[in-house]
C-alpha positions in Angstrom: 59.2 158.7 208.0 62.0 157.0 206.0 59.6 154.3 204.7 57.1 157.0 203.7 59.7 158.8 201.8 61.0 155.7 200.1 57.4 154.7 199.2 56.8 158.1 197.7 60.0 157.7 195.6 59.0 154.1 194.5 55.3 154.7 193.9 55.3 158.2 192.4 58.7 159.5 191.3 60.1 156.3 189.9 57.2 155.5 187.6 57.1 159.1 186.3 60.8 159.2 185.6 61.0 155.7 184.1 58.0 156.2 181.9 59.3 159.5 180.6 62.6 157.9 179.7 61.4 154.5 178.5 58.0 155.2 177.0 58.8 158.8 176.2 62.3 159.4 174.9 63.3 155.8 173.9 59.9 154.8 172.6 59.5 158.0 170.5 63.1 157.8 169.3 62.8 154.2 168.1 59.3 154.1 166.8 60.0 155.8 163.5 62.8 153.4 162.8 61.4 150.1 164.1 57.6 150.5 164.1 55.4 150.1 167.1 55.7 146.3 167.9 59.5 146.1 167.6 59.8 149.3 169.6 57.6 148.0 172.4 59.7 144.8 172.5 63.1 146.5 172.4 62.1 149.1 175.1 60.6 146.4 177.2 63.8 144.3 177.1 65.8 147.4 178.1 63.3 148.1 180.9 63.7 144.5 182.1 67.5 144.6 182.0 67.5 147.8 184.0 65.5 146.1 186.8 67.5 142.9 187.1 69.9 144.0 189.9 70.7 141.0 192.0 67.7 139.0 191.0 67.9 137.8 187.4 64.6 136.0 187.9 63.0 139.5 187.8 64.0 140.1 184.1 61.1 138.2 182.5 58.2 139.6 184.6 59.7 143.1 184.5 60.1 142.9 180.7 56.5 141.7 180.4 55.4 144.8 182.5 57.4 146.8 180.0 55.4 145.3 177.2 52.2 146.3 179.0 53.4 149.8 179.6 54.5 150.1 175.9 51.2 148.8 174.7 49.4 151.4 176.9 51.7 154.0 175.4 50.7 153.0 171.9 47.0 152.6 172.7 46.6 155.9 174.6 49.0 157.9 172.6 50.5 159.5 175.7 52.3 158.8 179.0 49.4 159.1 181.5 48.2 155.5 181.1 51.6 153.8 181.5 52.5 156.1 184.3 49.3 155.4 186.2 49.6 151.7 185.7 53.3 151.7 186.7 52.3 153.6 189.9 49.5 151.1 190.6 51.9 148.2 190.2 54.6 149.8 192.4 52.0 150.8 195.0 50.7 147.2 195.2 54.3 146.0 195.6 55.1 148.5 198.3 51.8 147.4 200.1 52.9 143.8 200.0 56.3 144.7 201.4 54.8 146.8 204.1 51.9 144.6 205.1 52.6 141.0 204.1 56.3 140.2 204.3 55.5 136.4 204.8 53.8 136.4 201.4 56.8 137.8 199.7 59.1 135.4 201.5 57.0 132.5 200.1 57.1 134.0 196.6 60.8 134.7 196.4 62.2 131.8 198.4 59.6 129.1 197.6 
């Protein structure tokens, strides 16, 4: 039951909250001043920095995900596309953690 609750938080709640903050409030607040491209870059860098935690190697791939989510925000004009894509990414990550720990061990430890 704890894993299911954690998975729900990571796959559903996290992406909704993060996209509302990053691609909603921050994106909308910066876009008028910076334009779309610079806004996507700045918000993606902030998104990557938030996710670094103990693994600084996560900064670049997470910031690149932020670029994708920002591009989807610009392209679609709303939050549904970045939220759905973020959920898909997190869902795939949770599935790898749950069903293929040896794969993750090879990825993160070499």
